[in-house]
N, C-alpha and C positions, 0 to 999 in steps of 0.2 A: 428445795431441790429442783423444782420446775423452773424457777427463775434463773438458775445457773446455766442451763442448757443454751438459751439464746445468747447469753453473754460469751460463753465459750465458742459458740459458732461465729460470732462477730469477731472474736479475737483471732480465730484461725483464718477467716476470710481476710482480715486486715493484714496479717502477716504474709499470706499468699500474695496479696496485692503489692506489698513492699518488695518481696522477692522478685516478682515479675517486673516491677518498675526498675529495680537495680539491674536485672538482666537486660532489659530494654536499653538502659543507659550505656551499659558496656558495649552492646552491639552498635548503638548509635555513635559512640565516641570512637570505636574501632573503625567504622566506616568513614567517619570524618577524617581521622588521622591518615588513613590510606589514601583518600582522595586528595588530601593536602600535600602529600609527598610525590604525587604523580606528575608527569610532564603535561603541560597544557595542550601540546599538539597531539597527544595520544587520543583525546576524546573526539575531535572531529575526524580522525582517521578511522575510528570504528563506527562513525555515523550516529552519534548520540548527542546529548546536550553538552554544552561547554563545561569546562571544569568549574568555572565560577557559578554556574547555575546548579551543578551538583553540590558544591559547597554550600550554597544558599539553602537548597532543599534539605540537605542532611543537617546543616547547622540550625535551621529553623525548627526542624522536628526534634532535634536534641534539646534546644532551648525550651520547646513546648513540653518535652518529657521532664526536664528539670523543674519547670513550673508545676507539672502534675505531681511531682514527688512531694511537694508541700501540701497537696490536697488529699493524699492518701490518709485515710483515717483508720486507726487501729481499734480504738476503744469506744467509738460512738456508733450509733445505730445506722445512719444512712451510708453504709459502705458502698452499696450498689449504685447509689446516686451521686458518687463523687465525680469530679470533672475528668478524671483520668481513667474511667472504667469503660468497658464495652468497645464500641467501634472506634472511638478516638485512640485508644491504645493500640488497636490493630493497625490503624492508618499510620500512626507514628512509627512503628517498627517496620512497616511495609516498605517505606522509602529506603531505609538502610539495607533491608534484605534484598531489594531489587538491585541496589548498587553492588552489594557484596556477591550476589549470586549470578548477576548478568553482566554488569559493566566491569567489575574487577578482573575476571578472567580474560576478557577481551583486551583490556588495557595492558594486562600483563603479557599477553601474546604479542601485542604491538611493540612493547618496550623490550622484547627479547626474552622474556620469561626467566630472568635471573633473580635469585634471592627468594626468601620466604614470602615476601609481600607480592 
């Protein structure tokens, strides 16, 4: 009975890591898709990085998140030591959140504010 408790704990932590990874990927892909369909001249108009640099930043972190998805371990012991845990996952999702919460509204205002995007 004592041996079952750590295994259950690792299983729960592993599934939580998988869910957080998938949520991170959805946010990253959504930010990349939005940046991809915006006009290039909107970005210098709001005084931020160019569209290409934002695409490179978001695309790079999305690729990194996809690589991290393969390192999430559900059934083995070193869950907290995986390459995708801790500060790295926080940095990955931060780039997309900065774009979605700061750049996206400004680009939308410059473009006229039409549509759901």
